[in-house]
N, C-alpha and C positions, 0 to 999 in steps of 0.2 A: 093663159097661166095657168099651171097645173094644181088642182086643189085634191084630187082624189084619184089616188095613180095605183093603178095596181101592178105587180113585177112579178113575172110570171115565166115559167121553162123549165128544164130539164133541171134535176138534182146533179149540183155541183157546178152549174153554168154561172153561178155568182147572183144569184139574187139578191142574198141577204147583204153581201156587201156593196151592191149597187143600193138596197133599201138605205142602210148606213149610210154612205156617202152622197145620195141625193138628199136626205131626210136632212143632213147636217147643211146643205147648201140651202135649202128651202126654211130651214127651221121647223122641221115636221119631226115626230117620233116616231119611227114604223114600228109596225104591228107586224108580228111572224106568226103566220097561220099556225105550226107548227107548235110554237108555245101555247097556244089557244088549247090544241088537240091534245097535246102528251101531258100525262100527269105522272109525277115520278113511279120509276120503275117500268117506264114505256107503256103505263097503262093508258088506253085511249078514253077519252073523254066521252060521255054519252051524245048521240047529233043533238038530242032536242038542245040540251045544255049549250054544245058548241053553237049551234044556230041561232039560239036567242042572245048567245054574247056577239055574234057577228053581225047579227041584226042591229045591233045597238051601236055597234062600232062606223056600219054600213051608214047612219044617221049623223054620224059628225058632219060638221062642214067641211074637214080637211083631214085625211090621212091618206098615209102609204100604206098596203098591204104586198107582203110577200110572202106566195107560197102557192100552192098548186091546188090540192083540193077540189078537183075538177066537177067534183057534185056540186060545189058551191058556185062555180063559177058564173053560170048564167045570171043568180040572185047579186053576185059582186057585179058584173058589167052594169045593170040594172042602174047603179051608183056611179060608177065609174065616170071622169071625164078623160083620163089617160091611162092606156095599157103600156106596159113595155115587157114586149115578149123577148125573152133570150133565144133565138136559135142559133148555138153555139153546136160545133160538132161533137159527137160523141167521144172523141176522142178528147177534148177538153173537157169535157164534164166528167169522164171517169177520172183523169187527173189530178183535177182539184175535188175530187170526192176522197180519192186515195191521199192526197197532201193532208185535207182536212183531217182524216180518220186517224192519222199521226201526229197532227199536233194536237187534237181533242181527246186522245186515247184512253180510255178510264176516268175522263172528266166529262161534265156535260157544257156544251156549247152555249154562248149566253142567249141564241135565239129559240134554242129547245125548251129549255128550264132546267131546274136542279132536278136530282133523282133520275135523272136520263145520261146516264153516260155515253158517249157516243161508241158507235156500234157499225160494223160493215158484216154484210152476209149477203149470200148468193142472190135471192130473191131482188135483193133492194140493187146489186152488180146488173140483174138481167133487166130488171126497169130501168135502168141509165142507159142499158145496152139497147133496148127496142124503144125508147122512147121518139124516137123521129121517126119510127116507121108506124108505132101503135097509135101512141098518146098525142104526138103534134098532129096529126091530122082532126082527132076530135078536138083540139083546142083550137084549130084554126078553124073552125066549122062554128065552134061557138063564138069566136070572134066575128065572123061573119054575121051574125046575128046580132050583134054588137048595137047598143042605140046609134041614131044618126049622129048625136053630137059626141060620141066617145072617138078619141085619137089614138091610133095604133100605132106604136114605134116598135120597130124591128130591129134588133141589134143582134147582127152574126158571129161578131168577134169581141175578143178585150179590146182591142182598137177600136173600134166603131163604141164601145161602150166608153172609154176614156173620151172620144170625142165628143161625144153627146154629155157626157158630165162637164166639160171645158165650157159648156155656155151655160154654166150655173157659176161661173166663178167669178 
């Protein structure tokens, strides 16, 4: 059984959607790291405050955490029993990002919090464009160092994710 679940992957891969759907099936309320990090007006929360709140969350007996925040991945891995890595193609992540932008444009997404209206800019798109080449290898290296009891589930497409979710219906 999965009790402490990390969902990671490129922006636009569907981490938040998966966290919400899996949480509904398992009776767990997802925690969105973006919501912890961002303050109104897209102001960053201080690292110390973020790290303290994250440490408190990690001590809970059950959770679903969605978000990248590579700096904290090694710490989160120490507590996770399951990691779900969404390894979607760049084209899918970009498509989902544009869809999300047009859906929430001018308003705040539920997973980010109030006062952070949806935005889209070139550095963010560059991050998505380069994720599989630059960031994913670092994520994979961190996963190789995960504790022995941590189960790693890799999902490479929306169809694979849907099949995974069906197991919990």
